[in-house]
N, CA, C, O and the ligand as a Tripos MOL2 file, in Angstrom:
@<TRIPOS>MOLECULE
protein
  289   287    73     0     0
PROTEIN
NO_CHARGES

@<TRIPOS>ATOM
      1 N         -23.9500  -36.2500  -24.3260 N.3       1 MET1
      2 CA        -23.4500  -36.4200  -22.7920 C.3       1 MET1
      3 C         -23.9580  -35.2830  -21.7720 C.2       1 MET1
      4 O         -23.7140  -34.1000  -22.0100 O.2       1 MET1
      5 N         -24.5910  -35.6360  -20.7600 N.am      2 SER2
      6 CA        -25.0610  -34.7860  -19.9640 C.3       2 SER2
      7 C         -24.2850  -34.8120  -18.5680 C.2       2 SER2
      8 O         -23.8740  -35.9020  -18.1710 O.2       2 SER2
      9 N         -24.0850  -33.7650  -17.8730 N.am      3 ASP3
     10 CA        -23.3300  -33.6180  -16.7690 C.3       3 ASP3
     11 C         -24.2830  -34.4930  -15.4650 C.2       3 ASP3
     12 O         -25.4490  -34.1460  -15.2810 O.2       3 ASP3
     13 N         -23.8330  -35.3210  -14.8450 N.am      4 PRO4
     14 CA        -24.4010  -35.7980  -13.8700 C.3       4 PRO4
     15 C         -24.3720  -34.8900  -12.6800 C.2       4 PRO4
     16 O         -25.2340  -34.9320  -11.8030 O.2       4 PRO4
     17 N         -23.3310  -34.0490  -12.6770 N.am      5 ASN5
     18 CA        -23.4200  -33.2110  -11.4820 C.3       5 ASN5
     19 C         -22.9120  -31.7110  -11.9870 C.2       5 ASN5
     20 O         -21.7460  -31.3180  -12.0120 O.2       5 ASN5
     21 N         -24.0930  -30.9870  -12.3780 N.am      6 PRO6
     22 CA        -23.9040  -29.8810  -13.2570 C.3       6 PRO6
     23 C         -23.2110  -28.8180  -11.8930 C.2       6 PRO6
     24 O         -22.1400  -28.2950  -12.2020 O.2       6 PRO6
     25 N         -23.5830  -28.5830  -10.8880 N.am      7 GLY7
     26 CA        -23.3930  -27.5390  -10.1670 C.3       7 GLY7
     27 C         -22.2730  -28.0230   -9.2160 C.2       7 GLY7
     28 O         -21.9190  -27.2710   -8.3070 O.2       7 GLY7
     29 N         -21.7110  -29.2000   -9.3690 N.am      8 ARG8
     30 CA        -20.6320  -29.5430   -8.3940 C.3       8 ARG8
     31 C         -19.4530  -29.6600   -9.0030 C.2       8 ARG8
     32 O         -19.3170  -30.1360  -10.1300 O.2       8 ARG8
     33 N         -18.2200  -29.0830   -8.0390 N.am      9 ARG9
     34 CA        -16.9180  -29.1800   -8.4190 C.3       9 ARG9
     35 C         -16.5370  -30.4090   -7.9560 C.2       9 ARG9
     36 O         -17.2680  -31.1380   -7.2850 O.2       9 ARG9
     37 N         -15.1010  -30.7360   -8.3860 N.am     10 ARG10
     38 CA        -14.6190  -32.0700   -7.7790 C.3      10 ARG10
     39 C         -14.7760  -31.9500   -6.4330 C.2      10 ARG10
     40 O         -14.8380  -30.8610   -5.8630 O.2      10 ARG10
     41 N         -14.8520  -33.1420   -5.8260 N.am     11 SER11
     42 CA        -15.1000  -33.4610   -4.0020 C.3      11 SER11
     43 C         -14.3440  -32.3320   -3.4980 C.2      11 SER11
     44 O         -13.1180  -32.2330   -3.5200 O.2      11 SER11
     45 N         -15.3690  -31.2920   -2.9370 N.am     12 GLY12
     46 CA        -14.7300  -30.2790   -2.1400 C.3      12 GLY12
     47 C         -15.1470  -30.4110   -0.5050 C.2      12 GLY12
     48 O         -16.2340  -30.0930   -0.0220 O.2      12 GLY12
     49 N         -14.1000  -30.9110    0.1400 N.am     13 PRO13
     50 CA        -14.6850  -31.0500    1.6930 C.3      13 PRO13
     51 C         -14.7510  -29.6260    2.1200 C.2      13 PRO13
     52 O         -14.4620  -28.6870    1.3790 O.2      13 PRO13
     53 N         -15.1890  -29.5040    3.4910 N.am     14 THR14
     54 CA        -15.4120  -28.2730    4.2280 C.3      14 THR14
     55 C         -13.8360  -27.6350    4.3000 C.2      14 THR14
     56 O         -13.6170  -26.4240    4.2660 O.2      14 THR14
     57 N         -13.0170  -28.4420    4.3810 N.am     15 GLN15
     58 CA        -11.5690  -28.0910    4.7880 C.3      15 GLN15
     59 C         -11.0900  -27.2410    3.8490 C.2      15 GLN15
     60 O         -10.7090  -27.7080    2.7760 O.2      15 GLN15
     61 N         -11.0310  -25.8640    4.0960 N.am     16 LEU16
     62 CA        -10.3390  -24.8890    3.1530 C.3      16 LEU16
     63 C          -8.7490  -24.4920    3.4830 C.2      16 LEU16
     64 O          -8.3400  -24.4480    4.6430 O.2      16 LEU16
     65 N          -8.0210  -24.2470    2.4910 N.am     17 ASP17
     66 CA         -6.8840  -23.5440    2.9340 C.3      17 ASP17
     67 C          -6.7600  -22.3590    3.7940 C.2      17 ASP17
     68 O          -7.6140  -21.4850    3.6530 O.2      17 ASP17
     69 N          -5.7450  -22.1800    4.7430 N.am     18 PRO18
     70 CA         -5.8980  -21.2640    5.7120 C.3      18 PRO18
     71 C          -5.6480  -19.9980    4.7930 C.2      18 PRO18
     72 O          -5.2910  -20.0970    3.6190 O.2      18 PRO18
     73 N          -5.8540  -18.8840    5.4010 N.am     19 CYS19
     74 CA         -5.8070  -17.5770    4.6180 C.3      19 CYS19
     75 C          -4.4790  -17.3310    4.5370 C.2      19 CYS19
     76 O          -3.7590  -17.4780    5.5240 O.2      19 CYS19
     77 N          -3.9870  -16.9110    3.2990 N.am     20 PRO20
     78 CA         -2.7290  -16.6770    2.8230 C.3      20 PRO20
     79 C          -2.1590  -15.7310    3.8270 C.2      20 PRO20
     80 O          -1.1080  -15.9970    4.4100 O.2      20 PRO20
     81 N          -2.8930  -14.5270    4.0630 N.am     21 ILE21
     82 CA         -2.3460  -13.2760    4.5750 C.3      21 ILE21
     83 C          -2.1250  -13.4110    6.1180 C.2      21 ILE21
     84 O          -1.0640  -13.0790    6.6450 O.2      21 ILE21
     85 N          -3.1100  -13.8820    6.7610 N.am     22 CYS22
     86 CA         -2.8530  -14.0380    8.4040 C.3      22 CYS22
     87 C          -2.8920  -15.5710    8.7630 C.2      22 CYS22
     88 O          -2.8210  -15.8400    9.9620 O.2      22 CYS22
     89 N          -2.9870  -16.5140    7.9430 N.am     23 LYS23
     90 CA         -3.0550  -17.8920    8.3790 C.3      23 LYS23
     91 C          -3.9800  -18.4340    8.9360 C.2      23 LYS23
     92 O          -3.8300  -19.5940    9.3180 O.2      23 LYS23
     93 N          -5.4300  -17.6310    9.1840 N.am     24 LYS24
     94 CA         -6.3860  -18.1690    9.9920 C.3      24 LYS24
     95 C          -7.2160  -18.7390    8.9480 C.2      24 LYS24
     96 O          -7.0470  -18.4560    7.7620 O.2      24 LYS24
     97 N          -8.2050  -19.6210    9.4100 N.am     25 ALA25
     98 CA         -9.1180  -20.3550    8.6720 C.3      25 ALA25
     99 C         -10.0080  -19.4000    7.7180 C.2      25 ALA25
    100 O         -10.7010  -18.4550    8.0950 O.2      25 ALA25
    101 N          -9.8300  -19.8590    6.4080 N.am     26 SER26
    102 CA        -10.7460  -18.9700    5.5970 C.3      26 SER26
    103 C         -11.9740  -19.3020    5.3560 C.2      26 SER26
    104 O         -12.3770  -20.4640    5.3120 O.2      26 SER26
    105 N         -12.7170  -18.1970    5.1670 N.am     27 GLU27
    106 CA        -14.2650  -18.0870    4.9960 C.3      27 GLU27
    107 C         -14.6300  -18.3370    3.6620 C.2      27 GLU27
    108 O         -14.0820  -17.7320    2.7400 O.2      27 GLU27
    109 N         -15.7260  -19.3840    3.4360 N.am     28 PRO28
    110 CA        -16.1650  -19.5350    2.2210 C.3      28 PRO28
    111 C         -16.6370  -18.2510    1.4790 C.2      28 PRO28
    112 O         -16.6290  -18.2540    0.2480 O.2      28 PRO28
    113 N         -17.0220  -17.2250    2.1250 N.am     29 ALA29
    114 CA        -17.3780  -16.2290    1.4990 C.3      29 ALA29
    115 C         -16.1410  -15.4700    0.7920 C.2      29 ALA29
    116 O         -16.3030  -14.8560   -0.2620 O.2      29 ALA29
    117 N         -14.9570  -15.5510    1.4140 N.am     30 TYR30
    118 CA        -14.0580  -14.8170    0.9300 C.3      30 TYR30
    119 C         -12.5730  -15.8890    0.6890 C.2      30 TYR30
    120 O         -11.4120  -15.4790    0.7050 O.2      30 TYR30
    121 N         -12.9530  -17.1240    0.5030 N.am     31 VAL31
    122 CA        -11.9460  -18.0220    0.1990 C.3      31 VAL31
    123 C         -11.0200  -17.2360   -0.9470 C.2      31 VAL31
    124 O         -11.4820  -16.4250   -1.7500 O.2      31 VAL31
    125 N          -9.8290  -17.5800   -0.8740 N.am     32 PRO32
    126 CA         -9.0630  -18.2200    0.1830 C.3      32 PRO32
    127 C          -8.6130  -17.4810    1.3320 C.2      32 PRO32
    128 O          -7.7140  -17.8360    2.0940 O.2      32 PRO32
    129 N          -9.3360  -16.3720    1.4100 N.am     33 PHE33
    130 CA         -9.1660  -15.4760    2.4400 C.3      33 PHE33
    131 C         -10.1350  -15.6180    3.6660 C.2      33 PHE33
    132 O         -11.1660  -16.2800    3.5450 O.2      33 PHE33
    133 N          -9.8030  -14.9880    4.8690 N.am     34 CYS34
    134 CA        -10.6910  -15.0730    5.9710 C.3      34 CYS34
    135 C         -11.3880  -13.9850    6.0640 C.2      34 CYS34
    136 O         -12.2120  -13.9330    6.9770 O.2      34 CYS34
    137 N         -11.2810  -13.1220    5.3790 N.am     35 SER35
    138 CA        -12.1620  -11.8490    5.2400 C.3      35 SER35
    139 C         -11.9650  -10.8250    4.0700 C.2      35 SER35
    140 O         -11.0210  -10.9350    3.2870 O.2      35 SER35
    141 N         -12.7880   -9.9400    3.9930 N.am     36 ALA36
    142 CA        -12.5610   -9.0130    2.9750 C.3      36 ALA36
    143 C         -11.1900   -8.0350    3.0330 C.2      36 ALA36
    144 O         -10.4910   -7.5760    2.1290 O.2      36 ALA36
    145 N         -11.1350   -7.9490    4.1470 N.am     37 ARG37
    146 CA         -9.6930   -7.1940    4.7150 C.3      37 ARG37
    147 C          -8.4100   -8.0100    4.0170 C.2      37 ARG37
    148 O          -7.5700   -7.4390    3.3210 O.2      37 ARG37
    149 N          -8.4000   -9.2340    4.2750 N.am     38 CYS38
    150 CA         -7.2700   -9.9830    3.5290 C.3      38 CYS38
    151 C          -7.3470  -10.1250    2.3510 C.2      38 CYS38
    152 O          -6.2920  -10.3330    1.7500 O.2      38 CYS38
    153 N          -8.3620  -10.0770    1.7430 N.am     39 ALA39
    154 CA         -8.3890  -10.2020    0.2460 C.3      39 ALA39
    155 C          -8.0110   -8.9760   -0.0940 C.2      39 ALA39
    156 O          -7.1500   -8.8600   -0.9660 O.2      39 ALA39
    157 N          -8.5070   -7.9590    0.4490 N.am     40 ASP40
    158 CA         -7.9490   -6.5070    0.0640 C.3      40 ASP40
    159 C          -6.2460   -6.4880    0.1060 C.2      40 ASP40
    160 O          -5.5920   -5.9670   -0.7980 O.2      40 ASP40
    161 N          -5.7280   -7.0350    1.1090 N.am     41 ILE41
    162 CA         -4.5610   -6.8280    1.4200 C.3      41 ILE41
    163 C          -3.7490   -7.4890    0.2340 C.2      41 ILE41
    164 O          -2.8640   -6.8790   -0.3650 O.2      41 ILE41
    165 N          -4.1610   -8.9160   -0.0840 N.am     42 ASP42
    166 CA         -3.5330   -9.4280   -1.1130 C.3      42 ASP42
    167 C          -3.4280   -8.7740   -2.5440 C.2      42 ASP42
    168 O          -2.4320   -8.6740   -3.2600 O.2      42 ASP42
    169 N          -4.7530   -8.3470   -2.7730 N.am     43 LEU43
    170 CA         -4.8580   -7.5420   -3.8140 C.3      43 LEU43
    171 C          -3.8020   -6.4470   -3.9500 C.2      43 LEU43
    172 O          -3.1670   -6.1380   -4.9580 O.2      43 LEU43
    173 N          -3.7480   -5.9430   -2.7600 N.am     44 GLY44
    174 CA         -2.7270   -4.4280   -2.9830 C.3      44 GLY44
    175 C          -1.3710   -5.1120   -3.1100 C.2      44 GLY44
    176 O          -0.5640   -4.6370   -3.9090 O.2      44 GLY44
    177 N          -1.0550   -6.1680   -2.4030 N.am     45 ARG45
    178 CA          0.2700   -6.5990   -2.7200 C.3      45 ARG45
    179 C           0.4520   -7.0040   -4.1880 C.2      45 ARG45
    180 O           1.4290   -6.6790   -4.8630 O.2      45 ARG45
    181 N          -0.6890   -7.8240   -4.6660 N.am     46 TRP46
    182 CA         -0.2080   -8.1480   -5.8680 C.3      46 TRP46
    183 C          -0.2830   -6.9570   -7.0770 C.2      46 TRP46
    184 O           0.2450   -7.1020   -8.1790 O.2      46 TRP46
    185 N          -1.0590   -5.7260   -6.6470 N.am     47 LEU47
    186 CA         -0.7870   -4.6430   -7.6220 C.3      47 LEU47
    187 C           0.6700   -3.9910   -7.3980 C.2      47 LEU47
    188 O           1.4360   -3.5420   -8.2500 O.2      47 LEU47
    189 N           0.8220   -4.0690   -6.0310 N.am     48 THR48
    190 CA          2.2340   -3.4840   -5.7880 C.3      48 THR48
    191 C           3.1800   -4.0690   -6.5130 C.2      48 THR48
    192 O           3.9330   -3.4540   -7.2690 O.2      48 THR48
    193 N           3.1960   -5.5190   -6.2860 N.am     49 ASP49
    194 CA          4.3310   -6.3540   -6.9750 C.3      49 ASP49
    195 C           4.4300   -5.8210   -8.5180 C.2      49 ASP49
    196 O           5.4440   -5.3390   -9.0210 O.2      49 ASP49
    197 N           3.2150   -5.9990   -9.1410 N.am     50 ARG50
    198 CA          2.8590   -5.7710  -10.6340 C.3      50 ARG50
    199 C           3.6220   -4.4000  -10.8270 C.2      50 ARG50
    200 O           4.6040   -4.3850  -11.5690 O.2      50 ARG50
    201 N           3.2920   -3.4820  -10.3170 N.am     51 TYR51
    202 CA          3.9040   -2.2300  -10.5400 C.3      51 TYR51
    203 C           5.5050   -2.0820  -10.1960 C.2      51 TYR51
    204 O           6.3010   -1.2980  -10.7120 O.2      51 TYR51
    205 N           5.7100   -2.9270   -9.3140 N.am     52 ALA52
    206 CA          7.3000   -2.6480   -8.8640 C.3      52 ALA52
    207 C           7.9340   -3.4970   -9.7220 C.2      52 ALA52
    208 O           9.1580   -3.3590   -9.7400 O.2      52 ALA52
    209 N           7.4660   -4.3530  -10.4570 N.am     53 ILE53
    210 CA          8.4420   -5.1370  -11.3030 C.3      53 ILE53
    211 C           9.4900   -4.3600  -12.2430 C.2      53 ILE53
    212 O          10.7180   -4.4010  -12.1670 O.2      53 ILE53
    213 N           8.4980   -3.4650  -13.3670 N.am     54 PRO54
    214 CA          9.0670   -2.8280  -13.9790 C.3      54 PRO54
    215 C          10.1950   -1.8480  -13.5080 C.2      54 PRO54
    216 O          11.3200   -1.7820  -14.0030 O.2      54 PRO54
    217 N           9.7100   -1.1000  -12.4750 N.am     55 THR55
    218 CA         10.3930   -0.0690  -11.8530 C.3      55 THR55
    219 C          11.6000   -0.7040  -11.2450 C.2      55 THR55
    220 O          12.6630   -0.0830  -11.2360 O.2      55 THR55
    221 N          11.5040   -1.8840  -10.7430 N.am     56 ALA56
    222 CA         12.7590   -2.5070  -10.1190 C.3      56 ALA56
    223 C          13.8970   -2.8970  -11.1610 C.2      56 ALA56
    224 O          15.1090   -2.8480  -10.9490 O.2      56 ALA56
    225 N          13.2160   -3.3200  -12.4050 N.am     57 GLU57
    226 CA         14.2680   -3.8680  -13.4790 C.3      57 GLU57
    227 C          14.8710   -2.8250  -14.0680 C.2      57 GLU57
    228 O          16.0560   -2.8980  -14.3930 O.2      57 GLU57
    229 N          14.0500   -1.6100  -14.3020 N.am     58 ASP58
    230 CA         14.7620   -0.3640  -14.7840 C.3      58 ASP58
    231 C          16.0540    0.0400  -13.9550 C.2      58 ASP58
    232 O          17.2110    0.1890  -14.3470 O.2      58 ASP58
    233 N          15.4630    0.1810  -12.6030 N.am     59 GLU59
    234 CA         16.5240    0.7910  -11.7630 C.3      59 GLU59
    235 C          17.8430   -0.2530  -11.8670 C.2      59 GLU59
    236 O          19.0200    0.1060  -11.9260 O.2      59 GLU59
    237 N          17.3550   -1.6040  -11.8750 N.am     60 ASP60
    238 CA         18.5230   -2.5550  -11.8880 C.3      60 ASP60
    239 C          19.4330   -2.2950  -13.4480 C.2      60 ASP60
    240 O          20.6330   -2.0420  -13.3450 O.2      60 ASP60
    241 N          18.9580   -2.3530  -14.5010 N.am     61 ALA61
    242 CA         19.5110   -2.1720  -15.6310 C.3      61 ALA61
    243 C          20.3100   -0.9150  -15.6300 C.2      61 ALA61
    244 O          21.3190   -0.8500  -16.3330 O.2      61 ALA61
    245 N          19.9540    0.0270  -14.9360 N.am     62 ASP62
    246 CA         20.3710    1.4530  -15.2060 C.3      62 ASP62
    247 C          21.8160    1.4670  -14.2400 C.2      62 ASP62
    248 O          22.8340    2.0380  -14.6340 O.2      62 ASP62
    249 N          21.7280    0.7040  -12.8380 N.am     63 GLY63
    250 CA         22.6630    1.1220  -12.1920 C.3      63 GLY63
    251 C          23.7740   -0.2390  -11.8980 C.2      63 GLY63
    252 O          24.7880   -0.1100  -11.2120 O.2      63 GLY63
    253 N          23.3600   -1.5340  -12.5580 N.am     64 VAL64
    254 CA         24.0200   -2.5710  -12.2240 C.3      64 VAL64
    255 C          25.1200   -2.7300  -13.0600 C.2      64 VAL64
    256 O          26.0910   -3.3510  -12.6270 O.2      64 VAL64
    257 N          25.1300   -2.2520  -14.2320 N.am     65 GLU65
    258 CA         26.1930   -2.5250  -15.2620 C.3      65 GLU65
    259 C          27.1160   -1.3510  -15.3010 C.2      65 GLU65
    260 O          26.6700   -0.3800  -15.9120 O.2      65 GLU65
    261 N          28.0010   -1.2620  -14.9130 N.am     66 PRO66
    262 CA         29.0530   -0.1550  -15.2330 C.3      66 PRO66
    263 C          29.5370   -0.4310  -16.6770 C.2      66 PRO66
    264 O          29.8670   -1.5450  -17.0820 O.2      66 PRO66
    265 N          29.5440    0.7770  -17.4540 N.am     67 ARG67
    266 CA         29.9650    0.8700  -18.8350 C.3      67 ARG67
    267 C          31.5490    0.6560  -18.9290 C.2      67 ARG67
    268 O          32.2560    1.6160  -18.6220 O.2      67 ARG67
    269 N          32.1570   -0.5520  -19.3380 N.am     68 PRO68
    270 CA         33.6390   -0.3030  -19.6000 C.3      68 PRO68
    271 C          34.2880    0.4620  -20.6880 C.2      68 PRO68
    272 O          35.4880    0.5500  -20.9500 O.2      68 PRO68
    273 N          33.1630    1.0520  -21.3300 N.am     69 ASP69
    274 CA         33.7550    1.9700  -22.6100 C.3      69 ASP69
    275 C          34.6510    3.2000  -22.0940 C.2      69 ASP69
    276 O          35.5880    3.6970  -22.7170 O.2      69 ASP69
    277 N          34.1960    3.5770  -20.8800 N.am     70 GLN70
    278 CA         34.8060    4.7770  -20.4650 C.3      70 GLN70
    279 C          36.4790    4.5280  -19.9060 C.2      70 GLN70
    280 O          37.4080    5.3350  -19.8870 O.2      70 GLN70
    281 N          36.4340    3.1730  -19.5010 N.am     71 THR71
    282 CA         37.8450    2.9770  -19.1210 C.3      71 THR71
    283 C          39.0060    2.8370  -20.4230 C.2      71 THR71
    284 O          40.2270    3.0000  -20.4240 O.2      71 THR71
    285 N          38.1070    2.4880  -21.4370 N.am     72 ALA72
    286 CA         39.0920    2.3070  -22.5960 C.3      72 ALA72
    287 C          39.1760    3.5320  -23.0980 C.2      72 ALA72
    288 O          39.9020    3.7540  -24.0670 O.2      72 ALA72
    289 ZN         -6.9080  -13.3790    6.8080 Zn       73 ZN73
@<TRIPOS>BOND
     1     1     2 1
     2     2     3 1
     3     3     4 2
     4     3     5 am
     5     5     6 1
     6     6     7 1
     7     7     8 2
     8     7     9 am
     9     9    10 1
    10    10    11 1
    11    11    12 2
    12    11    13 am
    13    13    14 1
    14    14    15 1
    15    15    16 2
    16    15    17 am
    17    17    18 1
    18    18    19 1
    19    19    20 2
    20    19    21 am
    21    21    22 1
    22    22    23 1
    23    23    24 2
    24    23    25 am
    25    25    26 1
    26    26    27 1
    27    27    28 2
    28    27    29 am
    29    29    30 1
    30    30    31 1
    31    31    32 2
    32    31    33 am
    33    33    34 1
    34    34    35 1
    35    35    36 2
    36    35    37 am
    37    37    38 1
    38    38    39 1
    39    39    40 2
    40    39    41 am
    41    41    42 1
    42    42    43 1
    43    43    44 2
    44    43    45 am
    45    45    46 1
    46    46    47 1
    47    47    48 2
    48    47    49 am
    49    49    50 1
    50    50    51 1
    51    51    52 2
    52    51    53 am
    53    53    54 1
    54    54    55 1
    55    55    56 2
    56    55    57 am
    57    57    58 1
    58    58    59 1
    59    59    60 2
    60    59    61 am
    61    61    62 1
    62    62    63 1
    63    63    64 2
    64    63    65 am
    65    65    66 1
    66    66    67 1
    67    67    68 2
    68    67    69 am
    69    69    70 1
    70    70    71 1
    71    71    72 2
    72    71    73 am
    73    73    74 1
    74    74    75 1
    75    75    76 2
    76    75    77 am
    77    77    78 1
    78    78    79 1
    79    79    80 2
    80    79    81 am
    81    81    82 1
    82    82    83 1
    83    83    84 2
    84    83    85 am
    85    85    86 1
    86    86    87 1
    87    87    88 2
    88    87    89 am
    89    89    90 1
    90    90    91 1
    91    91    92 2
    92    91    93 am
    93    93    94 1
    94    94    95 1
    95    95    96 2
    96    95    97 am
    97    97    98 1
    98    98    99 1
    99    99   100 2
   100    99   101 am
   101   101   102 1
   102   102   103 1
   103   103   104 2
   104   103   105 am
   105   105   106 1
   106   106   107 1
   107   107   108 2
   108   107   109 am
   109   109   110 1
   110   110   111 1
   111   111   112 2
   112   111   113 am
   113   113   114 1
   114   114   115 1
   115   115   116 2
   116   115   117 am
   117   117   118 1
   118   118   119 1
   119   119   120 2
   120   119   121 am
   121   121   122 1
   122   122   123 1
   123   123   124 2
   124   123   125 am
   125   125   126 1
   126   126   127 1
   127   127   128 2
   128   127   129 am
   129   129   130 1
   130   130   131 1
   131   131   132 2
   132   131   133 am
   133   133   134 1
   134   134   135 1
   135   135   136 2
   136   135   137 am
   137   137   138 1
   138   138   139 1
   139   139   140 2
   140   139   141 am
   141   141   142 1
   142   142   143 1
   143   143   144 2
   144   143   145 am
   145   145   146 1
   146   146   147 1
   147   147   148 2
   148   147   149 am
   149   149   150 1
   150   150   151 1
   151   151   152 2
   152   151   153 am
   153   153   154 1
   154   154   155 1
   155   155   156 2
   156   155   157 am
   157   157   158 1
   158   158   159 1
   159   159   160 2
   160   159   161 am
   161   161   162 1
   162   162   163 1
   163   163   164 2
   164   163   165 am
   165   165   166 1
   166   166   167 1
   167   167   168 2
   168   167   169 am
   169   169   170 1
   170   170   171 1
   171   171   172 2
   172   171   173 am
   173   173   174 1
   174   174   175 1
   175   175   176 2
   176   175   177 am
   177   177   178 1
   178   178   179 1
   179   179   180 2
   180   179   181 am
   181   181   182 1
   182   182   183 1
   183   183   184 2
   184   183   185 am
   185   185   186 1
   186   186   187 1
   187   187   188 2
   188   187   189 am
   189   189   190 1
   190   190   191 1
   191   191   192 2
   192   191   193 am
   193   193   194 1
   194   194   195 1
   195   195   196 2
   196   195   197 am
   197   197   198 1
   198   198   199 1
   199   199   200 2
   200   199   201 am
   201   201   202 1
   202   202   203 1
   203   203   204 2
   204   203   205 am
   205   205   206 1
   206   206   207 1
   207   207   208 2
   208   207   209 am
   209   209   210 1
   210   210   211 1
   211   211   212 2
   212   211   213 am
   213   213   214 1
   214   214   215 1
   215   215   216 2
   216   215   217 am
   217   217   218 1
   218   218   219 1
   219   219   220 2
   220   219   221 am
   221   221   222 1
   222   222   223 1
   223   223   224 2
   224   223   225 am
   225   225   226 1
   226   226   227 1
   227   227   228 2
   228   227   229 am
   229   229   230 1
   230   230   231 1
   231   231   232 2
   232   231   233 am
   233   233   234 1
   234   234   235 1
   235   235   236 2
   236   235   237 am
   237   237   238 1
   238   238   239 1
   239   239   240 2
   240   239   241 am
   241   241   242 1
   242   242   243 1
   243   243   244 2
   244   243   245 am
   245   245   246 1
   246   246   247 1
   247   247   248 2
   248   247   249 am
   249   249   250 1
   250   250   251 1
   251   251   252 2
   252   251   253 am
   253   253   254 1
   254   254   255 1
   255   255   256 2
   256   255   257 am
   257   257   258 1
   258   258   259 1
   259   259   260 2
   260   259   261 am
   261   261   262 1
   262   262   263 1
   263   263   264 2
   264   263   265 am
   265   265   266 1
   266   266   267 1
   267   267   268 2
   268   267   269 am
   269   269   270 1
   270   270   271 1
   271   271   272 2
   272   271   273 am
   273   273   274 1
   274   274   275 1
   275   275   276 2
   276   275   277 am
   277   277   278 1
   278   278   279 1
   279   279   280 2
   280   279   281 am
   281   281   282 1
   282   282   283 1
   283   283   284 2
   284   283   285 am
   285   285   286 1
   286   286   287 1
   287   287   288 2
@<TRIPOS>SUBSTRUCTURE
     1 MET1         2 RESIDUE 1 A MET
     2 SER2         6 RESIDUE 1 A SER
     3 ASP3        10 RESIDUE 1 A ASP
     4 PRO4        14 RESIDUE 1 A PRO
     5 ASN5        18 RESIDUE 1 A ASN
     6 PRO6        22 RESIDUE 1 A PRO
     7 GLY7        26 RESIDUE 1 A GLY
     8 ARG8        30 RESIDUE 1 A ARG
     9 ARG9        34 RESIDUE 1 A ARG
    10 ARG10       38 RESIDUE 1 A ARG
    11 SER11       42 RESIDUE 1 A SER
    12 GLY12       46 RESIDUE 1 A GLY
    13 PRO13       50 RESIDUE 1 A PRO
    14 THR14       54 RESIDUE 1 A THR
    15 GLN15       58 RESIDUE 1 A GLN
    16 LEU16       62 RESIDUE 1 A LEU
    17 ASP17       66 RESIDUE 1 A ASP
    18 PRO18       70 RESIDUE 1 A PRO
    19 CYS19       74 RESIDUE 1 A CYS
    20 PRO20       78 RESIDUE 1 A PRO
    21 ILE21       82 RESIDUE 1 A ILE
    22 CYS22       86 RESIDUE 1 A CYS
    23 LYS23       90 RESIDUE 1 A LYS
    24 LYS24       94 RESIDUE 1 A LYS
    25 ALA25       98 RESIDUE 1 A ALA
    26 SER26      102 RESIDUE 1 A SER
    27 GLU27      106 RESIDUE 1 A GLU
    28 PRO28      110 RESIDUE 1 A PRO
    29 ALA29      114 RESIDUE 1 A ALA
    30 TYR30      118 RESIDUE 1 A TYR
    31 VAL31      122 RESIDUE 1 A VAL
    32 PRO32      126 RESIDUE 1 A PRO
    33 PHE33      130 RESIDUE 1 A PHE
    34 CYS34      134 RESIDUE 1 A CYS
    35 SER35      138 RESIDUE 1 A SER
    36 ALA36      142 RESIDUE 1 A ALA
    37 ARG37      146 RESIDUE 1 A ARG
    38 CYS38      150 RESIDUE 1 A CYS
    39 ALA39      154 RESIDUE 1 A ALA
    40 ASP40      158 RESIDUE 1 A ASP
    41 ILE41      162 RESIDUE 1 A ILE
    42 ASP42      166 RESIDUE 1 A ASP
    43 LEU43      170 RESIDUE 1 A LEU
    44 GLY44      174 RESIDUE 1 A GLY
    45 ARG45      178 RESIDUE 1 A ARG
    46 TRP46      182 RESIDUE 1 A TRP
    47 LEU47      186 RESIDUE 1 A LEU
    48 THR48      190 RESIDUE 1 A THR
    49 ASP49      194 RESIDUE 1 A ASP
    50 ARG50      198 RESIDUE 1 A ARG
    51 TYR51      202 RESIDUE 1 A TYR
    52 ALA52      206 RESIDUE 1 A ALA
    53 ILE53      210 RESIDUE 1 A ILE
    54 PRO54      214 RESIDUE 1 A PRO
    55 THR55      218 RESIDUE 1 A THR
    56 ALA56      222 RESIDUE 1 A ALA
    57 GLU57      226 RESIDUE 1 A GLU
    58 ASP58      230 RESIDUE 1 A ASP
    59 GLU59      234 RESIDUE 1 A GLU
    60 ASP60      238 RESIDUE 1 A ASP
    61 ALA61      242 RESIDUE 1 A ALA
    62 ASP62      246 RESIDUE 1 A ASP
    63 GLY63      250 RESIDUE 1 A GLY
    64 VAL64      254 RESIDUE 1 A VAL
    65 GLU65      258 RESIDUE 1 A GLU
    66 PRO66      262 RESIDUE 1 A PRO
    67 ARG67      266 RESIDUE 1 A ARG
    68 PRO68      270 RESIDUE 1 A PRO
    69 ASP69      274 RESIDUE 1 A ASP
    70 GLN70      278 RESIDUE 1 A GLN
    71 THR71      282 RESIDUE 1 A THR
    72 ALA72      286 RESIDUE 1 A ALA
    73 ZN73       289 GROUP 0 **** ****
């Protein structure tokens, strides 16, 4: 079996999704973003989110549950 279209992905029209950061039309060079700046912003958000999750969980587990042991 040989690929009829080795370099081709599934039919991709020039219509790209808008930049998820600023909603402008995305550039093929930076897809799905419109620019390197927006790609950077998204990466920053992603990393921030990633680091924020364990921190938030830690805070939550520490302060949300009051210990009933002391009342007894
Ligand atoms: Zn953008």
